[in-house]
N, CA, C and O atoms as a CHARMM CRD file, in Angstrom:
* protein
*
  392
    1    1 UNK  N     43.69200 167.17500  55.87500 PROA 1      0.00000
    2    1 UNK  CA    44.81100 166.54600  56.57500 PROA 1      0.00000
    3    1 UNK  C     44.64100 166.82600  58.07200 PROA 1      0.00000
    4    1 UNK  O     44.40400 167.96500  58.47600 PROA 1      0.00000
    5    2 UNK  N     44.76600 165.77000  58.89100 PROA 2      0.00000
    6    2 UNK  CA    44.62400 165.99700  60.33300 PROA 2      0.00000
    7    2 UNK  C     45.87800 166.67600  60.89700 PROA 2      0.00000
    8    2 UNK  O     46.89200 166.81000  60.21100 PROA 2      0.00000
    9    3 UNK  N     45.78400 167.09300  62.14500 PROA 3      0.00000
   10    3 UNK  CA    46.87200 167.88400  62.73200 PROA 3      0.00000
   11    3 UNK  C     48.17300 167.08800  62.88000 PROA 3      0.00000
   12    3 UNK  O     49.25700 167.65100  62.72800 PROA 3      0.00000
   13    4 UNK  N     48.07900 165.78800  63.17400 PROA 4      0.00000
   14    4 UNK  CA    49.29900 164.97300  63.28500 PROA 4      0.00000
   15    4 UNK  C     50.02700 164.90600  61.94300 PROA 4      0.00000
   16    4 UNK  O     51.24800 165.04900  61.88800 PROA 4      0.00000
   17    5 UNK  N     49.29100 164.69100  60.88300 PROA 5      0.00000
   18    5 UNK  CA    49.89700 164.60800  59.55200 PROA 5      0.00000
   19    5 UNK  C     50.46900 165.96400  59.14000 PROA 5      0.00000
   20    5 UNK  O     51.52500 166.02900  58.51100 PROA 5      0.00000
   21    6 UNK  N     49.78000 167.03300  59.49000 PROA 6      0.00000
   22    6 UNK  CA    50.28200 168.37100  59.17000 PROA 6      0.00000
   23    6 UNK  C     51.57100 168.64400  59.92400 PROA 6      0.00000
   24    6 UNK  O     52.50000 169.24100  59.37900 PROA 6      0.00000
   25    7 UNK  N     51.63100 168.20900  61.17700 PROA 7      0.00000
   26    7 UNK  CA    52.85300 168.39100  61.97300 PROA 7      0.00000
   27    7 UNK  C     54.01000 167.63100  61.34000 PROA 7      0.00000
   28    7 UNK  O     55.12100 168.15400  61.25100 PROA 7      0.00000
   29    8 UNK  N     53.76200 166.41300  60.90400 PROA 8      0.00000
   30    8 UNK  CA    54.81300 165.64600  60.21700 PROA 8      0.00000
   31    8 UNK  C     55.24800 166.33000  58.93500 PROA 8      0.00000
   32    8 UNK  O     56.43800 166.37400  58.62600 PROA 8      0.00000
   33    9 UNK  N     54.29700 166.86100  58.19000 PROA 9      0.00000
   34    9 UNK  CA    54.61500 167.54500  56.93300 PROA 9      0.00000
   35    9 UNK  C     55.42800 168.80700  57.17800 PROA 9      0.00000
   36    9 UNK  O     56.18100 169.24100  56.30600 PROA 9      0.00000
   37   10 UNK  N     55.28100 169.40000  58.36300 PROA 10     0.00000
   38   10 UNK  CA    55.98700 170.64500  58.68600 PROA 10     0.00000
   39   10 UNK  C     57.36500 170.43200  59.29600 PROA 10     0.00000
   40   10 UNK  O     58.04100 171.40700  59.62500 PROA 10     0.00000
   41   11 UNK  N     57.80300 169.17700  59.45700 PROA 11     0.00000
   42   11 UNK  CA    59.13600 168.92000  60.01600 PROA 11     0.00000
   43   11 UNK  C     60.21900 169.54100  59.13200 PROA 11     0.00000
   44   11 UNK  O     60.07800 169.59800  57.91000 PROA 11     0.00000
   45   12 UNK  N     61.28300 169.99800  59.75400 PROA 12     0.00000
   46   12 UNK  CA    62.42200 170.56200  59.04000 PROA 12     0.00000
   47   12 UNK  C     63.07400 169.45900  58.21100 PROA 12     0.00000
   48   12 UNK  O     63.72000 168.56800  58.76300 PROA 12     0.00000
   49   13 UNK  N     62.91200 169.51200  56.90800 PROA 13     0.00000
   50   13 UNK  CA    63.41000 168.44800  56.02800 PROA 13     0.00000
   51   13 UNK  C     64.93400 168.40400  55.97900 PROA 13     0.00000
   52   13 UNK  O     65.51300 167.35400  55.70000 PROA 13     0.00000
   53   14 UNK  N     65.57700 169.51300  56.24200 PROA 14     0.00000
   54   14 UNK  CA    67.04100 169.51800  56.26100 PROA 14     0.00000
   55   14 UNK  C     67.55000 168.63100  57.40000 PROA 14     0.00000
   56   14 UNK  O     68.50600 167.87600  57.22400 PROA 14     0.00000
   57   15 UNK  N     66.91500 168.72600  58.55300 PROA 15     0.00000
   58   15 UNK  CA    67.31500 167.91200  59.69900 PROA 15     0.00000
   59   15 UNK  C     66.77200 166.49500  59.56900 PROA 15     0.00000
   60   15 UNK  O     67.42200 165.54500  60.00600 PROA 15     0.00000
   61   16 UNK  N     65.60200 166.33700  58.98200 PROA 16     0.00000
   62   16 UNK  CA    64.90100 165.05600  58.96400 PROA 16     0.00000
   63   16 UNK  C     65.64600 163.95500  58.19400 PROA 16     0.00000
   64   16 UNK  O     65.44100 162.77500  58.47900 PROA 16     0.00000
   65   17 UNK  N     66.48600 164.30200  57.24700 PROA 17     0.00000
   66   17 UNK  CA    67.25200 163.28900  56.49700 PROA 17     0.00000
   67   17 UNK  C     68.10100 162.52000  57.50500 PROA 17     0.00000
   68   17 UNK  O     68.77700 163.13900  58.32600 PROA 17     0.00000
   69   18 UNK  N     68.08400 161.17100  57.46700 PROA 18     0.00000
   70   18 UNK  CA    68.72900 160.37000  58.51900 PROA 18     0.00000
   71   18 UNK  C     70.18900 160.70800  58.82000 PROA 18     0.00000
   72   18 UNK  O     70.56900 160.76500  59.98900 PROA 18     0.00000
   73   19 UNK  N     71.00200 160.93000  57.81600 PROA 19     0.00000
   74   19 UNK  CA    72.40500 161.25100  58.06000 PROA 19     0.00000
   75   19 UNK  C     72.56600 162.57300  58.78300 PROA 19     0.00000
   76   19 UNK  O     73.34700 162.68300  59.72800 PROA 19     0.00000
   77   20 UNK  N     71.82600 163.57200  58.33700 PROA 20     0.00000
   78   20 UNK  CA    71.91700 164.88300  58.98600 PROA 20     0.00000
   79   20 UNK  C     71.29300 164.84900  60.38000 PROA 20     0.00000
   80   20 UNK  O     71.74500 165.55400  61.28200 PROA 20     0.00000
   81   21 UNK  N     70.27100 164.04300  60.55300 PROA 21     0.00000
   82   21 UNK  CA    69.66700 163.89600  61.87900 PROA 21     0.00000
   83   21 UNK  C     70.68000 163.31100  62.85900 PROA 21     0.00000
   84   21 UNK  O     70.74700 163.74400  64.01000 PROA 21     0.00000
   85   22 UNK  N     71.46600 162.33600  62.41800 PROA 22     0.00000
   86   22 UNK  CA    72.51400 161.77600  63.28800 PROA 22     0.00000
   87   22 UNK  C     73.54600 162.84500  63.65000 PROA 22     0.00000
   88   22 UNK  O     73.94300 162.96400  64.80900 PROA 22     0.00000
   89   23 UNK  N     73.97500 163.61800  62.65800 PROA 23     0.00000
   90   23 UNK  CA    74.98600 164.64900  62.89100 PROA 23     0.00000
   91   23 UNK  C     74.47600 165.68200  63.88800 PROA 23     0.00000
   92   23 UNK  O     75.15700 166.00400  64.86100 PROA 23     0.00000
   93   24 UNK  N     73.28600 166.19500  63.64400 PROA 24     0.00000
   94   24 UNK  CA    72.72000 167.22000  64.52600 PROA 24     0.00000
   95   24 UNK  C     72.49300 166.66000  65.92900 PROA 24     0.00000
   96   24 UNK  O     72.74500 167.34800  66.91800 PROA 24     0.00000
   97   25 UNK  N     72.02400 165.42600  66.02200 PROA 25     0.00000
   98   25 UNK  CA    71.81200 164.79900  67.33600 PROA 25     0.00000
   99   25 UNK  C     73.12000 164.66400  68.10300 PROA 25     0.00000
  100   25 UNK  O     73.17200 164.93200  69.30300 PROA 25     0.00000
  101   26 UNK  N     74.16500 164.25100  67.41500 PROA 26     0.00000
  102   26 UNK  CA    75.47100 164.11900  68.07000 PROA 26     0.00000
  103   26 UNK  C     76.00500 165.47500  68.52200 PROA 26     0.00000
  104   26 UNK  O     76.52800 165.60000  69.62900 PROA 26     0.00000
  105   27 UNK  N     75.87500 166.49200  67.66900 PROA 27     0.00000
  106   27 UNK  CA    76.38300 167.81900  68.01600 PROA 27     0.00000
  107   27 UNK  C     75.55100 168.49500  69.10500 PROA 27     0.00000
  108   27 UNK  O     76.06800 169.31600  69.86400 PROA 27     0.00000
  109   28 UNK  N     74.27800 168.15500  69.18200 PROA 28     0.00000
  110   28 UNK  CA    73.40200 168.74500  70.19200 PROA 28     0.00000
  111   28 UNK  C     73.86000 168.36700  71.60100 PROA 28     0.00000
  112   28 UNK  O     73.69100 169.14300  72.54200 PROA 28     0.00000
  113   29 UNK  N     74.43200 167.18500  71.74100 PROA 29     0.00000
  114   29 UNK  CA    74.83100 166.67100  73.05100 PROA 29     0.00000
  115   29 UNK  C     76.17700 167.21500  73.53900 PROA 29     0.00000
  116   29 UNK  O     76.54200 167.01200  74.69700 PROA 29     0.00000
  117   30 UNK  N     76.91800 167.90600  72.66100 PROA 30     0.00000
  118   30 UNK  CA    78.24900 168.40000  73.02500 PROA 30     0.00000
  119   30 UNK  C     78.39100 169.85600  72.59500 PROA 30     0.00000
  120   30 UNK  O     77.59800 170.36200  71.80000 PROA 30     0.00000
  121   31 UNK  N     79.40700 170.51900  73.12900 PROA 31     0.00000
  122   31 UNK  CA    79.69600 171.88300  72.69600 PROA 31     0.00000
  123   31 UNK  C     80.36800 171.89500  71.32600 PROA 31     0.00000
  124   31 UNK  O     80.12500 172.77000  70.49600 PROA 31     0.00000
  125   32 UNK  N     81.22400 170.89100  71.11900 PROA 32     0.00000
  126   32 UNK  CA    82.03200 170.84000  69.89600 PROA 32     0.00000
  127   32 UNK  C     82.49500 169.40400  69.67700 PROA 32     0.00000
  128   32 UNK  O     82.72900 168.66500  70.63300 PROA 32     0.00000
  129   33 UNK  N     82.62500 169.01400  68.40700 PROA 33     0.00000
  130   33 UNK  CA    83.12600 167.67200  68.09000 PROA 33     0.00000
  131   33 UNK  C     83.98800 167.76300  66.85100 PROA 33     0.00000
  132   33 UNK  O     83.79000 168.64300  66.01400 PROA 33     0.00000
  133   34 UNK  N     84.94500 166.85500  66.73100 PROA 34     0.00000
  134   34 UNK  CA    85.75600 166.86100  65.51700 PROA 34     0.00000
  135   34 UNK  C     85.15800 165.90700  64.48300 PROA 34     0.00000
  136   34 UNK  O     84.35000 165.03300  64.79600 PROA 34     0.00000
  137   35 UNK  N     85.58500 166.10900  63.25500 PROA 35     0.00000
  138   35 UNK  CA    85.06100 165.37200  62.10700 PROA 35     0.00000
  139   35 UNK  C     85.19500 163.86500  62.31100 PROA 35     0.00000
  140   35 UNK  O     84.25800 163.11600  62.03500 PROA 35     0.00000
  141   36 UNK  N     86.34700 163.42000  62.79000 PROA 36     0.00000
  142   36 UNK  CA    86.58300 161.99000  62.96400 PROA 36     0.00000
  143   36 UNK  C     85.65200 161.37400  64.00700 PROA 36     0.00000
  144   36 UNK  O     85.22000 160.23000  63.86100 PROA 36     0.00000
  145   37 UNK  N     85.34700 162.12700  65.04900 PROA 37     0.00000
  146   37 UNK  CA    84.39100 161.65500  66.05200 PROA 37     0.00000
  147   37 UNK  C     83.01800 161.45500  65.40500 PROA 37     0.00000
  148   37 UNK  O     82.38000 160.42000  65.60100 PROA 37     0.00000
  149   38 UNK  N     82.57000 162.44800  64.63600 PROA 38     0.00000
  150   38 UNK  CA    81.27200 162.32600  63.96500 PROA 38     0.00000
  151   38 UNK  C     81.25800 161.15500  62.99400 PROA 38     0.00000
  152   38 UNK  O     80.27200 160.42300  62.90500 PROA 38     0.00000
  153   39 UNK  N     82.34500 160.98400  62.27700 PROA 39     0.00000
  154   39 UNK  CA    82.43000 159.87600  61.32200 PROA 39     0.00000
  155   39 UNK  C     82.34100 158.54000  62.05600 PROA 39     0.00000
  156   39 UNK  O     81.60400 157.64500  61.64100 PROA 39     0.00000
  157   40 UNK  N     83.08400 158.41300  63.13100 PROA 40     0.00000
  158   40 UNK  CA    83.10000 157.16600  63.89500 PROA 40     0.00000
  159   40 UNK  C     81.73400 156.87400  64.50600 PROA 40     0.00000
  160   40 UNK  O     81.23600 155.75300  64.39900 PROA 40     0.00000
  161   41 UNK  N     81.13100 157.85800  65.13800 PROA 41     0.00000
  162   41 UNK  CA    79.86600 157.65600  65.84400 PROA 41     0.00000
  163   41 UNK  C     78.68900 157.44300  64.90100 PROA 41     0.00000
  164   41 UNK  O     77.76500 156.69400  65.21700 PROA 41     0.00000
  165   42 UNK  N     78.71900 158.09900  63.74800 PROA 42     0.00000
  166   42 UNK  CA    77.58700 158.00400  62.81600 PROA 42     0.00000
  167   42 UNK  C     77.72900 156.84000  61.83600 PROA 42     0.00000
  168   42 UNK  O     76.73200 156.32600  61.32900 PROA 42     0.00000
  169   43 UNK  N     78.97300 156.42400  61.57100 PROA 43     0.00000
  170   43 UNK  CA    79.20100 155.36700  60.58700 PROA 43     0.00000
  171   43 UNK  C     79.05900 155.85000  59.15300 PROA 43     0.00000
  172   43 UNK  O     78.97100 155.04300  58.22800 PROA 43     0.00000
  173   44 UNK  N     79.03700 157.15400  58.96800 PROA 44     0.00000
  174   44 UNK  CA    78.90300 157.74300  57.63200 PROA 44     0.00000
  175   44 UNK  C     80.29600 157.89900  57.02600 PROA 44     0.00000
  176   44 UNK  O     81.22700 158.31100  57.71700 PROA 44     0.00000
  177   45 UNK  N     80.44800 157.57000  55.72600 PROA 45     0.00000
  178   45 UNK  CA    81.76700 157.71300  55.10500 PROA 45     0.00000
  179   45 UNK  C     82.14100 159.19200  54.95900 PROA 45     0.00000
  180   45 UNK  O     81.27800 160.06700  55.03600 PROA 45     0.00000
  181   46 UNK  N     83.41900 159.45800  54.75000 PROA 46     0.00000
  182   46 UNK  CA    83.94000 160.83300  54.73500 PROA 46     0.00000
  183   46 UNK  C     83.23900 161.73500  53.72800 PROA 46     0.00000
  184   46 UNK  O     82.85800 162.86000  54.05100 PROA 46     0.00000
  185   47 UNK  N     83.07000 161.23500  52.50500 PROA 47     0.00000
  186   47 UNK  CA    82.46500 162.05500  51.46300 PROA 47     0.00000
  187   47 UNK  C     81.03000 162.43400  51.76900 PROA 47     0.00000
  188   47 UNK  O     80.63500 163.58900  51.60700 PROA 47     0.00000
  189   48 UNK  N     80.25400 161.46600  52.21000 PROA 48     0.00000
  190   48 UNK  CA    78.85200 161.72400  52.54000 PROA 48     0.00000
  191   48 UNK  C     78.74000 162.62700  53.75700 PROA 48     0.00000
  192   48 UNK  O     77.89700 163.52300  53.79500 PROA 48     0.00000
  193   49 UNK  N     79.58500 162.39300  54.74500 PROA 49     0.00000
  194   49 UNK  CA    79.59000 163.23300  55.94200 PROA 49     0.00000
  195   49 UNK  C     79.91900 164.67600  55.57200 PROA 49     0.00000
  196   49 UNK  O     79.27000 165.60600  56.05000 PROA 49     0.00000
  197   50 UNK  N     80.91900 164.86100  54.72800 PROA 50     0.00000
  198   50 UNK  CA    81.28900 166.21400  54.28000 PROA 50     0.00000
  199   50 UNK  C     80.12700 166.89600  53.57400 PROA 50     0.00000
  200   50 UNK  O     79.86600 168.07900  53.79200 PROA 50     0.00000
  201   51 UNK  N     79.43800 166.15200  52.73500 PROA 51     0.00000
  202   51 UNK  CA    78.29600 166.69900  52.00000 PROA 51     0.00000
  203   51 UNK  C     77.18500 167.13900  52.95400 PROA 51     0.00000
  204   51 UNK  O     76.62500 168.22500  52.80600 PROA 51     0.00000
  205   52 UNK  N     76.87100 166.29000  53.93000 PROA 52     0.00000
  206   52 UNK  CA    75.83600 166.63700  54.90800 PROA 52     0.00000
  207   52 UNK  C     76.24600 167.86000  55.72800 PROA 52     0.00000
  208   52 UNK  O     75.43200 168.74900  55.97800 PROA 52     0.00000
  209   53 UNK  N     77.49600 167.90000  56.13900 PROA 53     0.00000
  210   53 UNK  CA    77.98500 169.03500  56.92700 PROA 53     0.00000
  211   53 UNK  C     77.89300 170.31700  56.11000 PROA 53     0.00000
  212   53 UNK  O     77.50600 171.35900  56.63900 PROA 53     0.00000
  213   54 UNK  N     78.23900 170.25600  54.83800 PROA 54     0.00000
  214   54 UNK  CA    78.15000 171.44200  53.98300 PROA 54     0.00000
  215   54 UNK  C     76.72400 171.96500  53.90600 PROA 54     0.00000
  216   54 UNK  O     76.50100 173.17400  53.97100 PROA 54     0.00000
  217   55 UNK  N     75.76300 171.06800  53.76800 PROA 55     0.00000
  218   55 UNK  CA    74.35400 171.48600  53.70600 PROA 55     0.00000
  219   55 UNK  C     73.91900 172.12500  55.01700 PROA 55     0.00000
  220   55 UNK  O     73.21700 173.13700  55.01100 PROA 55     0.00000
  221   56 UNK  N     74.32700 171.54600  56.13600 PROA 56     0.00000
  222   56 UNK  CA    73.98500 172.11000  57.43700 PROA 56     0.00000
  223   56 UNK  C     74.68300 173.45300  57.66000 PROA 56     0.00000
  224   56 UNK  O     74.10900 174.36500  58.25500 PROA 56     0.00000
  225   57 UNK  N     75.91000 173.56500  57.18500 PROA 57     0.00000
  226   57 UNK  CA    76.65000 174.82600  57.30700 PROA 57     0.00000
  227   57 UNK  C     76.00100 175.90300  56.44300 PROA 57     0.00000
  228   57 UNK  O     75.83900 177.03700  56.89300 PROA 57     0.00000
  229   58 UNK  N     75.63000 175.56700  55.21600 PROA 58     0.00000
  230   58 UNK  CA    74.97500 176.52800  54.31500 PROA 58     0.00000
  231   58 UNK  C     73.66700 177.05500  54.89900 PROA 58     0.00000
  232   58 UNK  O     73.29500 178.20600  54.66900 PROA 58     0.00000
  233   59 UNK  N     72.97200 176.20500  55.65900 PROA 59     0.00000
  234   59 UNK  CA    71.70700 176.60400  56.28100 PROA 59     0.00000
  235   59 UNK  C     71.92100 177.41200  57.56200 PROA 59     0.00000
  236   59 UNK  O     70.97400 177.96300  58.12300 PROA 59     0.00000
  237   60 UNK  N     73.17900 177.47500  58.01800 PROA 60     0.00000
  238   60 UNK  CA    73.47500 178.20300  59.24600 PROA 60     0.00000
  239   60 UNK  C     73.26500 177.39200  60.50500 PROA 60     0.00000
  240   60 UNK  O     73.21400 177.95300  61.60000 PROA 60     0.00000
  241   61 UNK  N     73.14100 176.07000  60.37000 PROA 61     0.00000
  242   61 UNK  CA    72.90900 175.19800  61.51700 PROA 61     0.00000
  243   61 UNK  C     74.19700 174.74000  62.17800 PROA 61     0.00000
  244   61 UNK  O     74.20900 174.44100  63.37200 PROA 61     0.00000
  245   62 UNK  N     75.27800 174.68200  61.41600 PROA 62     0.00000
  246   62 UNK  CA    76.54800 174.16100  61.91700 PROA 62     0.00000
  247   62 UNK  C     77.66500 175.14800  61.60400 PROA 62     0.00000
  248   62 UNK  O     77.70200 175.75000  60.53100 PROA 62     0.00000
  249   63 UNK  N     78.56500 175.29700  62.55300 PROA 63     0.00000
  250   63 UNK  CA    79.77000 176.10100  62.35900 PROA 63     0.00000
  251   63 UNK  C     80.95200 175.14400  62.21200 PROA 63     0.00000
  252   63 UNK  O     81.10800 174.20500  62.99300 PROA 63     0.00000
  253   64 UNK  N     81.77900 175.39800  61.20100 PROA 64     0.00000
  254   64 UNK  CA    82.94300 174.55300  60.92600 PROA 64     0.00000
  255   64 UNK  C     84.19900 175.38300  61.15300 PROA 64     0.00000
  256   64 UNK  O     84.34600 176.47400  60.60300 PROA 64     0.00000
  257   65 UNK  N     85.09400 174.85600  61.96200 PROA 65     0.00000
  258   65 UNK  CA    86.36300 175.51900  62.24800 PROA 65     0.00000
  259   65 UNK  C     87.49000 174.58700  61.84000 PROA 65     0.00000
  260   65 UNK  O     87.61800 173.48600  62.37600 PROA 65     0.00000
  261   66 UNK  N     88.30300 175.02500  60.89400 PROA 66     0.00000
  262   66 UNK  CA    89.46900 174.24000  60.45000 PROA 66     0.00000
  263   66 UNK  C     90.67500 174.74800  61.22300 PROA 66     0.00000
  264   66 UNK  O     90.98700 175.93800  61.20100 PROA 66     0.00000
  265   67 UNK  N     91.34200 173.83700  61.90000 PROA 67     0.00000
  266   67 UNK  CA    92.47900 174.20500  62.73400 PROA 67     0.00000
  267   67 UNK  C     93.51900 173.08900  62.69100 PROA 67     0.00000
  268   67 UNK  O     93.43200 172.18000  61.86500 PROA 67     0.00000
  269   68 UNK  N     94.48700 173.16400  63.57400 PROA 68     0.00000
  270   68 UNK  CA    95.52200 172.12700  63.68900 PROA 68     0.00000
  271   68 UNK  C     95.66200 171.71500  65.13300 PROA 68     0.00000
  272   68 UNK  O     95.52000 172.53300  66.04200 PROA 68     0.00000
  273   69 UNK  N     95.94100 170.44600  65.34000 PROA 69     0.00000
  274   69 UNK  CA    96.34300 169.95200  66.64800 PROA 69     0.00000
  275   69 UNK  C     97.77400 169.50700  66.45700 PROA 69     0.00000
  276   69 UNK  O     98.03700 168.43100  65.92100 PROA 69     0.00000
  277   70 UNK  N     98.69800 170.34500  66.90000 PROA 70     0.00000
  278   70 UNK  CA   100.10300 170.13200  66.55900 PROA 70     0.00000
  279   70 UNK  C    100.25200 170.41500  65.07300 PROA 70     0.00000
  280   70 UNK  O     99.94000 171.51400  64.61400 PROA 70     0.00000
  281   71 UNK  N    100.72600 169.43500  64.32400 PROA 71     0.00000
  282   71 UNK  CA   100.87700 169.58800  62.87900 PROA 71     0.00000
  283   71 UNK  C     99.77700 168.86900  62.10000 PROA 71     0.00000
  284   71 UNK  O     99.80200 168.83300  60.86900 PROA 71     0.00000
  285   72 UNK  N     98.82100 168.30400  62.81600 PROA 72     0.00000
  286   72 UNK  CA    97.75400 167.52600  62.17800 PROA 72     0.00000
  287   72 UNK  C     96.51600 168.39800  61.98200 PROA 72     0.00000
  288   72 UNK  O     96.03000 169.00000  62.93900 PROA 72     0.00000
  289   73 UNK  N     96.00000 168.47400  60.75300 PROA 73     0.00000
  290   73 UNK  CA    94.77300 169.24600  60.52300 PROA 73     0.00000
  291   73 UNK  C     93.60400 168.65800  61.31300 PROA 73     0.00000
  292   73 UNK  O     93.49000 167.44200  61.47300 PROA 73     0.00000
  293   74 UNK  N     92.74700 169.53800  61.79700 PROA 74     0.00000
  294   74 UNK  CA    91.59200 169.10700  62.57200 PROA 74     0.00000
  295   74 UNK  C     90.39300 169.97100  62.19000 PROA 74     0.00000
  296   74 UNK  O     90.50300 171.19500  62.10700 PROA 74     0.00000
  297   75 UNK  N     89.26200 169.33800  61.96200 PROA 75     0.00000
  298   75 UNK  CA    88.02100 170.05200  61.64900 PROA 75     0.00000
  299   75 UNK  C     87.09400 169.90800  62.84100 PROA 75     0.00000
  300   75 UNK  O     86.69800 168.80200  63.20600 PROA 75     0.00000
  301   76 UNK  N     86.75400 171.03900  63.44300 PROA 76     0.00000
  302   76 UNK  CA    85.87700 171.06100  64.60400 PROA 76     0.00000
  303   76 UNK  C     84.50800 171.58900  64.18900 PROA 76     0.00000
  304   76 UNK  O     84.40600 172.53800  63.41200 PROA 76     0.00000
  305   77 UNK  N     83.47000 170.97100  64.70800 PROA 77     0.00000
  306   77 UNK  CA    82.10900 171.34900  64.35000 PROA 77     0.00000
  307   77 UNK  C     81.28500 171.60500  65.59700 PROA 77     0.00000
  308   77 UNK  O     81.48900 170.97500  66.63500 PROA 77     0.00000
  309   78 UNK  N     80.35300 172.53500  65.48000 PROA 78     0.00000
  310   78 UNK  CA    79.42800 172.80700  66.57800 PROA 78     0.00000
  311   78 UNK  C     78.12300 173.31900  65.98600 PROA 78     0.00000
  312   78 UNK  O     78.08900 173.86100  64.88100 PROA 78     0.00000
  313   79 UNK  N     77.05700 173.13500  66.74300 PROA 79     0.00000
  314   79 UNK  CA    75.77400 173.68700  66.32400 PROA 79     0.00000
  315   79 UNK  C     75.76400 175.17300  66.61900 PROA 79     0.00000
  316   79 UNK  O     76.25700 175.61300  67.65700 PROA 79     0.00000
  317   80 UNK  N     75.21200 175.93000  65.71900 PROA 80     0.00000
  318   80 UNK  CA    75.01700 177.35600  65.95700 PROA 80     0.00000
  319   80 UNK  C     73.77700 177.52600  66.83000 PROA 80     0.00000
  320   80 UNK  O     73.06600 176.56100  67.11300 PROA 80     0.00000
  321   81 UNK  N     73.53200 178.74400  67.24400 PROA 81     0.00000
  322   81 UNK  CA    72.32100 179.03700  68.01400 PROA 81     0.00000
  323   81 UNK  C     71.08300 178.65600  67.18700 PROA 81     0.00000
  324   81 UNK  O     70.13500 178.07100  67.71100 PROA 81     0.00000
  325   82 UNK  N     71.10400 178.99200  65.90200 PROA 82     0.00000
  326   82 UNK  CA    70.00700 178.63200  65.00500 PROA 82     0.00000
  327   82 UNK  C     69.86500 177.11700  64.89800 PROA 82     0.00000
  328   82 UNK  O     68.74900 176.59800  64.89800 PROA 82     0.00000
  329   83 UNK  N     70.98300 176.40900  64.80600 PROA 83     0.00000
  330   83 UNK  CA    70.96200 174.96000  64.71300 PROA 83     0.00000
  331   83 UNK  C     70.37000 174.31400  65.95100 PROA 83     0.00000
  332   83 UNK  O     69.57800 173.37600  65.85000 PROA 83     0.00000
  333   84 UNK  N     70.74900 174.80900  67.11500 PROA 84     0.00000
  334   84 UNK  CA    70.20400 174.27600  68.36800 PROA 84     0.00000
  335   84 UNK  C     68.70400 174.52300  68.45400 PROA 84     0.00000
  336   84 UNK  O     67.94000 173.62900  68.81800 PROA 84     0.00000
  337   85 UNK  N     68.28900 175.73600  68.11800 PROA 85     0.00000
  338   85 UNK  CA    66.87500 176.07700  68.17900 PROA 85     0.00000
  339   85 UNK  C     66.07200 175.25900  67.16600 PROA 85     0.00000
  340   85 UNK  O     64.96900 174.80300  67.46800 PROA 85     0.00000
  341   86 UNK  N     66.62100 175.07800  65.98000 PROA 86     0.00000
  342   86 UNK  CA    65.93500 174.30600  64.94200 PROA 86     0.00000
  343   86 UNK  C     65.77700 172.85100  65.35800 PROA 86     0.00000
  344   86 UNK  O     64.74000 172.23800  65.10500 PROA 86     0.00000
  345   87 UNK  N     66.80000 172.30200  65.99300 PROA 87     0.00000
  346   87 UNK  CA    66.71800 170.91300  66.44200 PROA 87     0.00000
  347   87 UNK  C     65.70500 170.77600  67.58500 PROA 87     0.00000
  348   87 UNK  O     64.95900 169.79800  67.63400 PROA 87     0.00000
  349   88 UNK  N     65.67600 171.74200  68.49800 PROA 88     0.00000
  350   88 UNK  CA    64.67800 171.72200  69.57200 PROA 88     0.00000
  351   88 UNK  C     63.26600 171.73600  68.98500 PROA 88     0.00000
  352   88 UNK  O     62.39700 170.98200  69.42300 PROA 88     0.00000
  353   89 UNK  N     63.05100 172.58500  68.00800 PROA 89     0.00000
  354   89 UNK  CA    61.74500 172.69200  67.36200 PROA 89     0.00000
  355   89 UNK  C     61.40600 171.40000  66.61200 PROA 89     0.00000
  356   89 UNK  O     60.26500 170.94000  66.64600 PROA 89     0.00000
  357   90 UNK  N     62.38900 170.82600  65.94400 PROA 90     0.00000
  358   90 UNK  CA    62.20100 169.55800  65.23400 PROA 90     0.00000
  359   90 UNK  C     61.74000 168.47300  66.21000 PROA 90     0.00000
  360   90 UNK  O     60.77100 167.76300  65.94100 PROA 90     0.00000
  361   91 UNK  N     62.43000 168.35100  67.33200 PROA 91     0.00000
  362   91 UNK  CA    62.08500 167.33500  68.33700 PROA 91     0.00000
  363   91 UNK  C     60.68000 167.56900  68.89200 PROA 91     0.00000
  364   91 UNK  O     59.91400 166.62500  69.08500 PROA 91     0.00000
  365   92 UNK  N     60.35600 168.82100  69.14100 PROA 92     0.00000
  366   92 UNK  CA    59.03600 169.17100  69.66700 PROA 92     0.00000
  367   92 UNK  C     57.93400 168.75800  68.68400 PROA 92     0.00000
  368   92 UNK  O     56.93700 168.15500  69.08100 PROA 92     0.00000
  369   93 UNK  N     58.11700 169.08000  67.42300 PROA 93     0.00000
  370   93 UNK  CA    57.13000 168.72300  66.40100 PROA 93     0.00000
  371   93 UNK  C     57.02800 167.21000  66.22000 PROA 93     0.00000
  372   93 UNK  O     55.93000 166.67700  66.05800 PROA 93     0.00000
  373   94 UNK  N     58.15700 166.52500  66.24800 PROA 94     0.00000
  374   94 UNK  CA    58.14400 165.07800  66.07800 PROA 94     0.00000
  375   94 UNK  C     57.39500 164.40100  67.23100 PROA 94     0.00000
  376   94 UNK  O     56.59700 163.49000  67.00900 PROA 94     0.00000
  377   95 UNK  N     57.65600 164.85000  68.45400 PROA 95     0.00000
  378   95 UNK  CA    56.93500 164.30500  69.61000 PROA 95     0.00000
  379   95 UNK  C     55.43000 164.55300  69.48500 PROA 95     0.00000
  380   95 UNK  O     54.61900 163.67400  69.77600 PROA 95     0.00000
  381   96 UNK  N     55.07600 165.74800  69.05200 PROA 96     0.00000
  382   96 UNK  CA    53.65800 166.10100  68.90300 PROA 96     0.00000
  383   96 UNK  C     52.99600 165.20700  67.85100 PROA 96     0.00000
  384   96 UNK  O     51.85900 164.77300  68.03500 PROA 96     0.00000
  385   97 UNK  N     53.68000 164.93900  66.78100 PROA 97     0.00000
  386   97 UNK  CA    53.11500 164.12700  65.71200 PROA 97     0.00000
  387   97 UNK  C     52.97600 162.66900  66.11300 PROA 97     0.00000
  388   97 UNK  O     52.05500 161.97700  65.67900 PROA 97     0.00000
  389   98 UNK  N     53.89600 162.21300  66.94300 PROA 98     0.00000
  390   98 UNK  CA    53.86700 160.80500  67.34600 PROA 98     0.00000
  391   98 UNK  C     52.99400 160.58200  68.57200 PROA 98     0.00000
  392   98 UNK  O     52.86300 159.45100  69.03900 PROA 98     0.00000
């Protein structure tokens, strides 16, 4: 296998899935975002978005904070230090492969 193909094979598969890639990309650009913002920007339905967020949270890439804005529940999300570093590495490897 040549080095480009090996680099592609070594991509972080957790981030590489299109839905999770959108989520991580959106969170990378901001300090924090709420669930509804991610849903609107990504076009992912609530159930699928929740599932992707859970996988990213389990991996330690995303931090989820459940709070209230007034009396309305609000879910805030942000990339962890590990999540930011993993996404930087993912982008670096993808550029190298392409």
